[in-house]
N, C-alpha and C positions, 0 to 999 in steps of 0.2 A: 635261144636255139632249142629246137625240138630234139629229144633224144629217143632212142629206141632201146627199150629194156628187152634184151634177148634171152628167150628160153632155148634149150638145146636144139629145138627144131630149126632154128636159124642156121646153126652150124651143120646140122645133119643134112638139110635140104639146100642150103646155100641161099643167099639173098644179094640183091643189088645195092645194099645200103653201104654208105661210106662208113668205114670202121671207126673213124673218129666220133661218129654219132652213136655208137653202140656202147651200152653199159650191160654188163652181165654179172653173175655171182660165181664165186670159186667152184661150188659143187656142180655147176653145169658141165664141167670137164669130165665128171664121173659118169655122165650119161652118154658120152661120145664113144661109141663102140667101134666105129670104123676109122681107119687111118685117114681117109678123106676128110671126115668130119673133125678129127683132131688137127689136121693140117689147117682147115678153114679157121678153126679157133686160134691156133698159133699165129697165122697170118694176120688175123683181125687184131690180136694183141700187139703185134709188132707194128701195125699201121695205126694204132692209136685208140683201139677199143679199150674201155676201162673194165676192170674186174673189181667190184666192191662187195663187201659184206653189208647186209641190211641192218638197220638198228633194231634192238630188241623190241622197242615200243611199237614199231610197225609190224613185227612179227606177231605180237600179242593181238593187235587189231585184226589181222588176217585170220588168226585162230578163232577169234570171237565170231566173226562173220561166217567162216566155214562151219563152225558148230551151229549156227542158225539155219544155214541152208542144208546142213547135213552132208556137205562135201568133204568134211574133215577125214573120213576114211579113205577117200580117193586121192587126196593130196599127199605127195611125198615131201620130205623136208626141203628138197630143191624147189618144188612147186610153191611152197610157203615162202621161201626166201625170195624167189623171183617176184612174187606178188607183193611182198614187203618192200622190195627195191622199187617197184613200179609205183606203190603208194607214196614212197618218199619223194618221188619226182612227179607226183600227180600234177597235172596242168602243163607240164613241160615234156611229157613223154607219151609214147605209144608202146604198149606191151605187145610184143610179137610172140604168139604161142598158138599151137594147134590143140592143146589139151582142153577138153570141154569143161572139166571141173574147175581148172584155172580161169577160163573165160566166164564161167557162171559166177564165181566169187568176185572177179574183176568188175563185172557188170553191176553187181550189188554195191560195190565201192565207187562206182562212177568213173572207173578207169577206162581210158580209150584203148581198145583191143583191135589188133589186126592179125588174122590167121596167116600162117606161112604157106601151107599147102592144102589145108583142109577147109571146109566151110565154116563160117562163122555161126555161133549159136543164135537162134532166133528169139527164144524166151529164156528168162531166168527162172529156174526151177528149184523147188525145195523138195528133198528126198525123204523117204521113210523106208523102213524094211517090212516086208510082209512074209508071213510063214507060208511055205509051200504045202504044208499039211492042213493046219486048222484055220488058215487064212487070217489070223490075228495080225495086227499091225503094231510095230514097235519102232523106237527112234534109232536103236543101234543094235549091234550084235550080229552073229553069224548063224547061231543055232536058236531056234525057238525055246524059250524057258518053260513053255507049257507042254508041248508035245515032242520036242526034240528034233523037229524037222528043220532042214535048212531055211534061212531067211534070204529072200531076194530083194534087191533094191527096186523100189517103185516110185514113180513121181507122186508126190503128195499134192502139190499145187503149183501153179505159175505165180510169179510175182508181178 
């Protein structure tokens, strides 16, 4: 059976997926701000949706790939966990998310991704930081260590 690994967007926007095919993680509930989204989550759980913690070994793999693509600064702990859960079920699941950084890492891992309400990403990107003052490029940070100007995220290359 094919499962749907559900990010918070599934409960925020709603979906027509049978709840018994949904798997999500506990921290998704923390991202549900509206009472409607919380109600969708509760109804899905009562109708068979599973809530599972990902295994640490899969989280480590996600962090490794996110560091390679430089998406690590964009991913929340919930994002990392949802990716880890999708990796656990790789081959038997579709990851449902609108988050572009999550989609970027998922594509590198070969996970099947379906957006909920947004467009799907077209290309897998590797990011870097560029100084707004001296234009030097760095792998991470928020402030240029050379001139002190803010660093902006820029596309380094497509994979």
